[in-house]
C-alpha positions as CSV (number, residue, x, y, z in Angstrom):
1,M,27.1,14.3,6.4
2,A,30.5,13.2,5.0
3,I,31.6,12.2,8.5
4,V,28.4,10.1,9.0
5,N,28.9,8.5,5.6
6,R,32.4,7.3,6.7
7,L,30.8,5.7,9.7
8,I,28.3,3.7,7.8
9,N,30.0,0.6,6.4
10,K,27.2,-2.0,6.7
11,V,24.3,-1.5,4.3
12,F,21.5,-4.0,4.7
13,V,18.7,-4.1,2.0
14,L,15.5,-6.2,2.4
15,M,13.6,-6.2,-0.9
16,L,10.1,-7.5,-0.5
17,E,7.4,-8.2,-3.1
18,N,4.6,-6.5,-4.9
19,R,3.0,-3.7,-2.9
20,S,2.3,-0.1,-3.9
21,Y,3.0,2.8,-1.6
22,D,-0.8,3.5,-1.2
23,N,-1.5,-0.1,-0.6
24,V,0.8,-0.1,2.5
25,F,0.9,3.5,3.7
26,G,-2.1,5.2,1.9
27,W,-4.2,5.2,5.1
28,S,-1.3,5.9,7.4
29,D,-1.5,9.5,8.5
30,L,2.3,10.0,8.5
31,K,3.5,13.4,9.7
32,G,7.1,14.5,10.3
33,F,9.9,16.6,8.9
34,T,11.9,16.7,5.7
35,P,15.7,16.0,6.0
36,E,16.1,19.8,6.2
37,G,13.8,20.0,9.2
38,V,10.6,21.4,7.6
39,A,7.3,20.1,8.8
40,T,5.6,17.9,6.3
41,Q,3.1,15.0,5.7
42,A,3.6,11.9,3.6
43,D,1.6,11.8,0.3
44,G,-1.0,9.1,0.9
45,L,-4.8,8.8,0.7
46,I,-5.5,10.7,3.9
47,G,-6.9,14.2,3.4
48,K,-7.9,13.7,-0.2
49,P,-11.2,13.0,-1.8
50,L,-11.8,9.3,-2.2
51,F,-10.2,7.9,-5.4
52,T,-12.4,5.9,-7.8
53,N,-11.8,3.8,-10.9
54,R,-14.3,2.6,-13.5
55,D,-14.1,-0.9,-14.8
56,R,-14.8,-1.7,-18.5
57,S,-18.5,-2.2,-17.7
58,G,-18.7,1.4,-16.5
59,N,-19.1,0.4,-12.8
60,L,-17.5,2.9,-10.4
61,H,-15.2,1.4,-7.7
62,T,-13.8,3.3,-4.7
63,V,-10.3,2.8,-3.3
64,G,-11.1,1.6,0.2
65,A,-9.5,0.6,3.5
66,G,-9.1,-2.8,5.2
67,A,-7.1,-4.8,2.7
68,S,-7.0,-8.6,3.0
69,F,-4.0,-9.9,4.9
70,Q,-3.8,-12.7,2.2
71,M,-5.3,-12.3,-1.2
72,P,-7.1,-15.2,-3.0
73,F,-5.6,-13.9,-6.3
74,D,-2.4,-12.2,-7.6
75,P,-3.4,-8.8,-9.2
76,G,-2.0,-8.3,-12.7
77,H,1.4,-6.5,-12.7
78,E,3.0,-7.5,-16.0
79,F,3.9,-4.9,-18.6
80,S,0.4,-4.9,-20.2
81,D,-1.3,-4.7,-16.8
82,V,0.7,-1.6,-15.8
83,L,0.2,0.0,-19.2
84,L,-3.5,-0.4,-18.7
85,A,-3.4,0.7,-15.1
86,L,-1.4,3.9,-15.8
87,C,-2.8,5.0,-19.1
88,G,-6.4,3.9,-18.9
89,A,-8.8,1.4,-20.2
90,N,-8.7,2.7,-23.8
91,T,-5.0,1.9,-24.1
92,V,-5.0,-1.9,-23.7
93,S,-7.6,-4.4,-24.8
94,T,-8.8,-7.2,-22.5
95,A,-7.2,-9.8,-24.7
96,N,-3.8,-8.0,-24.6
97,C,-4.1,-7.5,-20.9
98,V,-4.8,-11.1,-20.1
99,A,-2.1,-12.5,-22.5
100,D,0.4,-9.7,-21.8
101,T,0.8,-9.0,-25.5
102,A,0.6,-5.2,-25.5
103,R,3.4,-3.5,-27.4
104,I,4.4,0.2,-27.7
105,T,6.5,2.0,-30.3
106,G,8.6,5.0,-29.2
107,A,8.2,6.8,-25.9
108,Y,6.0,5.4,-23.2
109,P,2.4,6.6,-23.7
110,A,1.0,9.5,-21.8
111,P,-0.6,8.6,-18.5
112,A,-4.3,9.1,-17.8
113,A,-5.4,12.6,-17.0
114,S,-5.9,11.8,-13.3
115,A,-5.7,8.9,-10.8
116,N,-9.5,8.6,-11.2
117,D,-8.9,7.7,-14.8
118,F,-6.4,5.0,-14.1
119,G,-7.2,1.5,-15.3
120,F,-6.7,-0.5,-12.1
121,A,-10.4,-1.6,-11.9
122,A,-10.4,-2.5,-15.6
123,C,-7.3,-4.6,-15.1
124,L,-8.8,-6.5,-12.2
125,E,-12.0,-7.0,-14.2
126,D,-10.0,-8.3,-17.2
127,H,-8.5,-11.0,-15.1
128,G,-11.8,-11.9,-13.5
129,F,-10.7,-10.8,-10.0
130,D,-12.8,-9.2,-7.2
131,T,-12.3,-5.5,-8.0
132,A,-13.5,-4.2,-4.7
133,L,-11.0,-6.5,-2.8
134,G,-8.2,-5.5,-5.2
135,L,-8.7,-1.8,-4.6
136,R,-8.5,-1.9,-0.8
137,A,-5.4,-0.6,1.1
138,F,-4.1,-1.5,4.6
139,T,-4.9,0.6,7.7
140,P,-1.9,1.3,10.0
141,D,-3.2,-1.1,12.7
142,Q,-3.0,-3.9,10.2
143,L,0.8,-3.3,9.6
144,P,2.1,-2.1,13.0
145,V,5.8,-3.0,12.3
146,L,6.1,-1.1,9.0
147,N,4.2,1.9,10.4
148,F,6.4,1.9,13.5
149,L,9.6,2.0,11.5
150,A,8.1,4.7,9.2
151,Q,7.5,6.9,12.2
152,Q,10.8,6.1,14.0
153,F,13.1,6.6,11.0
154,A,12.6,7.7,7.4
155,V,9.9,7.0,4.9
156,C,10.4,7.9,1.2
157,D,7.1,8.7,-0.5
158,R,8.5,9.2,-4.0
159,W,10.4,5.9,-4.4
160,F,9.3,4.4,-7.7
161,S,9.9,1.0,-9.1
162,S,12.5,1.2,-11.8
163,M,10.3,0.1,-14.7
164,P,6.5,-0.2,-15.3
165,G,6.4,-4.0,-15.1
166,P,7.0,-7.1,-13.0
167,T,9.4,-8.4,-10.3
168,W,12.4,-9.7,-12.3
169,P,13.4,-6.6,-14.3
170,N,12.8,-4.4,-11.3
171,R,15.1,-6.6,-9.1
172,F,17.8,-6.5,-11.7
173,F,17.7,-2.7,-11.7
174,A,18.3,-2.8,-7.9
175,L,21.5,-4.8,-8.4
176,A,22.7,-3.9,-11.9
177,G,21.2,-0.5,-12.8
178,T,19.5,-2.1,-15.8
179,S,17.5,-5.2,-16.8
180,W,19.4,-5.5,-20.1
181,G,16.1,-4.9,-21.9
182,L,14.0,-7.5,-20.0
183,D,10.5,-6.1,-19.8
184,H,8.5,-9.2,-18.8
185,S,8.6,-12.2,-16.5
186,P,11.0,-14.8,-18.1
187,S,8.6,-17.7,-17.8
188,D,8.5,-19.2,-21.2
189,L,9.6,-22.8,-21.8
190,S,12.8,-21.9,-23.7
191,T,14.0,-19.7,-20.9
192,F,13.1,-22.3,-18.4
193,A,15.2,-25.0,-20.3
194,S,18.2,-22.8,-21.0
195,N,18.4,-21.4,-17.5
196,F,18.4,-24.9,-15.9
197,L,21.4,-25.6,-18.2
198,N,23.0,-22.4,-16.8
199,A,23.1,-21.0,-20.4
200,A,20.9,-17.9,-20.0
201,R,22.0,-16.0,-16.9
202,F,21.4,-12.3,-17.1
203,G,24.2,-9.8,-17.7
204,N,27.8,-10.5,-18.7
205,G,29.2,-11.5,-15.3
206,R,30.9,-8.1,-14.7
207,D,27.9,-5.7,-14.6
208,S,26.2,-6.1,-11.2
209,V,27.1,-4.8,-7.8
210,L,27.6,-8.4,-6.7
211,T,30.3,-9.0,-9.2
212,L,31.9,-5.6,-9.0
213,L,32.4,-5.5,-5.3
214,P,35.2,-7.6,-3.9
215,S,34.0,-11.0,-3.2
216,D,34.4,-10.6,0.6
217,A,32.4,-7.4,0.6
218,W,28.9,-8.7,-0.2
219,M,26.5,-11.3,0.9
220,V,23.0,-12.4,-0.2
221,V,20.8,-13.7,2.6
222,D,18.0,-15.9,1.3
223,G,14.9,-17.4,2.7
224,D,14.7,-20.1,0.0
225,S,15.7,-19.6,-3.7
226,P,17.2,-16.1,-4.3
227,Q,16.2,-14.4,-7.5
228,S,19.7,-12.8,-7.6
229,W,21.1,-16.2,-8.3
230,A,20.1,-15.6,-11.9
231,L,22.7,-12.8,-12.3
232,A,25.7,-13.9,-14.4
233,G,28.9,-14.3,-12.5
234,V,27.4,-15.0,-9.0
235,E,27.7,-18.7,-9.6
236,R,31.5,-18.2,-8.9
237,Y,30.6,-17.3,-5.3
238,P,28.1,-19.8,-3.9
239,Q,29.7,-19.2,-0.4
240,N,28.3,-15.7,-0.5
241,F,24.7,-17.0,-0.5
242,V,23.7,-17.6,3.1
243,H,20.4,-18.8,4.5
244,L,18.7,-16.5,7.0
245,A,19.1,-19.0,9.8
246,D,22.8,-19.0,9.3
247,F,23.1,-15.3,8.9
248,L,21.5,-14.2,12.2
249,P,24.2,-15.8,14.4
250,Q,26.9,-14.0,12.4
251,L,25.0,-10.7,12.9
252,A,25.0,-11.2,16.6
253,E,28.7,-11.9,16.9
254,P,31.3,-9.1,17.0
255,G,33.7,-9.3,14.1
256,A,31.9,-12.2,12.4
257,L,30.1,-10.2,9.7
258,H,32.7,-9.1,7.2
259,P,30.5,-8.1,4.1
260,R,29.6,-4.4,3.8
261,F,26.6,-4.9,1.5
262,I,24.0,-7.5,2.6
263,F,21.1,-8.0,0.2
264,I,18.3,-9.9,1.9
265,E,15.7,-11.9,-0.1
266,P,12.7,-13.2,1.7
267,A,11.3,-16.7,1.5
268,Y,9.2,-16.5,-1.7
269,D,7.7,-20.0,-1.5
270,A,7.5,-19.7,-5.3
271,L,8.8,-23.2,-6.2
272,S,6.5,-25.2,-3.9
273,L,2.9,-26.3,-4.6
274,N,1.9,-23.6,-2.2
275,H,2.6,-20.9,-4.9
276,F,3.8,-18.1,-2.5
277,R,1.2,-18.9,0.1
278,S,3.6,-19.8,2.9
279,G,6.3,-17.2,2.1
280,N,7.2,-14.1,4.0
281,S,7.8,-11.8,1.0
282,M,4.5,-9.9,1.3
283,H,3.5,-11.3,-2.1
284,P,-0.3,-10.9,-2.4
285,L,-0.8,-14.6,-2.3
286,G,1.1,-14.9,1.0
287,D,0.0,-13.5,4.4
288,V,1.5,-10.0,5.0
289,R,1.7,-10.8,8.7
290,R,4.6,-13.2,7.9
291,G,6.4,-10.4,6.2
292,E,5.9,-8.2,9.3
293,M,7.5,-11.0,11.4
294,L,10.5,-11.1,9.1
295,I,10.9,-7.3,9.2
296,K,10.7,-7.2,12.9
297,T,13.2,-10.1,13.3
298,L,15.7,-8.4,11.0
299,Y,15.3,-4.9,12.5
300,E,15.7,-6.1,16.1
301,A,18.7,-8.3,15.1
302,I,20.4,-5.3,13.4
303,K,19.6,-2.9,16.2
304,S,20.9,-5.3,18.9
305,S,24.0,-6.3,17.0
306,P,27.5,-4.9,17.4
307,Y,27.1,-3.3,14.0
308,W,24.2,-1.0,14.8
309,E,26.2,2.2,14.8
310,Q,27.8,1.3,11.5
311,S,24.5,0.4,9.7
312,A,21.8,1.5,7.3
313,F,18.9,-0.8,6.8
314,V,16.7,-0.3,3.7
315,I,13.3,-1.9,3.5
316,L,11.6,-1.6,0.2
317,F,9.4,-3.5,-2.4
318,D,10.3,-4.4,-5.9
319,E,7.1,-3.3,-7.7
320,H,3.5,-2.3,-7.0
321,G,2.0,-5.7,-7.5
322,G,-1.1,-4.5,-9.3
323,F,-2.3,-2.4,-6.4
324,F,-3.6,1.1,-6.7
325,D,-1.4,4.1,-6.3
326,H,-2.5,7.7,-7.0
327,V,0.8,9.2,-8.0
328,V,1.8,9.3,-11.7
329,P,5.3,7.9,-12.2
330,P,7.6,10.5,-13.8
331,T,9.7,10.0,-16.9
332,C,13.3,8.9,-16.3
333,V,16.7,8.4,-17.9
334,P,16.9,5.0,-19.8
335,P,19.9,2.8,-19.4
336,A,21.5,1.5,-22.6
337,P,19.0,0.8,-25.4
338,P,17.6,-2.7,-25.5
339,T,19.3,-4.9,-28.2
340,D,17.7,-8.3,-27.6
341,D,14.1,-8.8,-29.0
342,D,13.7,-11.9,-26.9
343,L,14.2,-9.8,-23.7
344,N,12.4,-6.7,-25.0
345,R,9.0,-8.1,-26.1
346,H,7.0,-5.0,-25.5
347,G,9.1,-2.3,-27.0
348,L,9.8,-0.6,-23.7
349,R,12.5,2.0,-23.8
350,F,12.6,2.2,-20.0
351,D,11.9,6.0,-20.1
352,R,9.2,6.0,-17.4
353,Y,9.3,4.6,-13.8
354,G,6.7,2.2,-12.5
355,F,4.3,3.1,-9.7
356,R,5.5,4.0,-6.2
357,V,6.6,1.4,-3.7
358,P,7.0,1.7,0.1
359,A,10.6,2.4,1.2
360,I,11.9,2.9,4.7
361,V,15.5,3.8,5.6
362,V,16.5,2.7,9.2
363,S,19.8,3.9,10.7
364,P,21.0,5.4,14.0
365,Y,21.9,8.5,11.8
366,V,18.4,9.1,10.6
367,R,16.3,11.5,12.6
368,Q,13.0,10.2,13.9
369,A,9.9,11.0,11.7
370,T,11.8,11.9,8.6
371,I,9.7,12.1,5.5
372,D,11.5,12.4,2.2
373,H,9.8,13.6,-1.0
374,T,12.9,13.1,-3.2
375,V,12.3,11.0,-6.3
376,Y,14.1,7.7,-6.0
377,D,14.1,4.4,-7.8
378,H,15.9,1.1,-7.2
379,T,19.1,2.4,-8.8
380,S,19.2,4.9,-5.9
381,L,20.5,1.9,-3.9
382,L,23.5,1.7,-6.3
383,K,24.0,5.5,-6.3
384,T,24.1,5.5,-2.5
385,L,26.4,2.4,-2.3
386,N,28.8,4.3,-4.6
387,G,28.9,7.1,-2.0
388,L,29.0,5.0,1.2
389,L,31.1,2.0,0.2
390,S,33.2,3.2,-2.7
391,P,33.5,7.0,-2.5
392,A,36.8,7.1,-4.5
393,Q,35.5,5.2,-7.5
394,S,32.0,4.3,-8.5
395,L,31.2,0.6,-8.3
396,L,28.6,0.6,-11.0
397,T,27.6,3.2,-13.5
398,T,24.8,3.1,-16.1
399,A,23.0,6.2,-17.4
400,R,20.1,5.4,-15.0
401,V,22.5,5.1,-12.0
402,N,24.3,8.3,-12.9
403,A,21.0,10.1,-13.0
404,A,19.6,8.6,-9.8
405,N,19.4,10.5,-6.5
406,S,21.3,9.1,-3.5
407,F,19.5,8.9,-0.2
408,E,22.7,9.8,1.7
409,R,20.8,13.1,2.5
410,L,18.8,11.1,5.1
411,F,21.8,10.6,7.4
412,T,21.5,14.0,9.2
413,L,22.6,13.0,12.7
414,N,26.3,13.3,13.5
415,V,25.8,11.3,16.8
416,P,24.1,7.9,16.4
417,R,20.8,7.3,18.2
418,H,21.3,4.8,21.0
419,R,19.3,1.7,20.7
420,D,17.9,2.1,24.2
421,D,16.5,5.5,23.4
422,I,14.3,4.1,20.6
423,A,10.8,2.9,21.5
424,P,10.2,-0.9,21.3
425,C,8.9,-2.2,18.0
426,P,5.4,-3.6,18.3
427,A,4.5,-7.1,17.5
428,P,2.9,-7.9,14.2
429,V,-0.8,-8.8,14.1
430,P,-0.9,-12.5,15.1
431,L,-1.6,-15.1,12.5
432,P,-4.9,-17.0,13.0
433,A,-4.8,-20.5,14.3
434,D,-5.8,-21.9,11.0
435,A,-3.2,-20.0,9.0
436,A,-2.0,-23.1,7.4
437,A,-5.4,-24.0,6.0
438,A,-5.6,-24.1,2.2
439,L,-6.8,-21.1,0.2
440,A,-8.3,-21.5,-3.2
441,N,-5.9,-19.2,-5.1
442,V,-7.4,-17.8,-8.3
443,G,-4.6,-17.3,-10.8
444,T,-1.0,-17.0,-9.8
445,G,-0.1,-14.9,-12.8
446,R,3.3,-15.3,-14.4
447,S,5.3,-15.0,-11.2
448,I,5.5,-18.7,-10.6
449,G,7.0,-19.4,-14.0
450,A,9.5,-16.6,-13.6
451,F,11.0,-18.2,-10.5
452,Q,11.0,-21.6,-12.1
453,T,13.6,-20.2,-14.6
454,L,16.2,-19.8,-11.9
455,P,19.4,-21.6,-12.8
456,T,20.1,-24.6,-10.6
457,Y,20.7,-23.2,-7.2
458,R,23.1,-24.6,-4.7
459,G,20.3,-24.5,-2.0
460,Q,17.9,-26.6,-4.1
461,A,17.6,-30.3,-3.6
């Protein structure tokens, strides 16, 4: 494995939006082998009794199949929503759920006794959403690209979001190993104003992988306005932020792509009047078929590039997005204790992961049909980068990063798989002819406001 690790010097990471593992792969009957070669099956919904959740009115709802390609609402996934979903309806009141005002003292509360006692249905009901629609998960024929990659390479069925809450703190964990105490979406007016004055970037400018790697060793590829632009220090390197359309030609040309770490952010479509609808991030309000198109485009571009035999391509999601998952997130090692009450509004100590998210590792050094049950979270990206790109000295260390598992164990092949020996990737399910027609979105949650807090971005008009 050490030999393989020296060969991998291009790490591509695509972080998508707001889907739980069960929402994407729950109905996929994924079978394969552990990295050690033992026959196994991924932990989804197949082969288990149907899971159910009661809403606050006592109605029983079943976790079903056939999720909507595009949701008319954004299921709740703020701190209070996750607390309710994980610990049950008696933990959070409707008022606290809707306003996201739940607060804890001390350790994170004990989860519900079983997945059937989770509060997903109650959370959907609190927000006035269609509970049956919110509890459906995709079938493999709906997401052929993701299912193909899961079968051809490695799927990780114990990859948890880094904290039980929304997008922004989880994305910070992926790049900095901490969220500096942030446990909510930074969408209040004061944060909006200060960030547009570049006065409230996150971190100290020397505490993310983007500011610790040499400036020529990293790149952010963005579909529109990258969330990583909110990290302190990156404003010194606007040239490192490249639009997807400009990145793909570099990827195709030998010797043109110098960075070793390429972090790819989709088109969120968060700052337009469409409110995520036209993005390809797989956000619930957008059409997941656009996300599948993006994944296929990137996978085929990397596989056909001159960098294929040097590459690892990680596809994962930032957090569960309010969608059901049956696995209880374990406790975890906190980073440094929060010190800013404005950032840490809910009293979270970051001592428990959030729900599972889908994660796939693509590389010519990954054996086909690998299924990994190792516990990972987003800081496993940083732990792995430390081993692949900076083996002599760790790039970034927080207590969480130090405790994280590296996924280097997935690179079990000493000879790379040739691109011609891999089956062709199927096409995504086509978009309907009227895909651009307006949808009546019911509630966009706090996600819109969070993206509006981005400091003025060089790509914005």
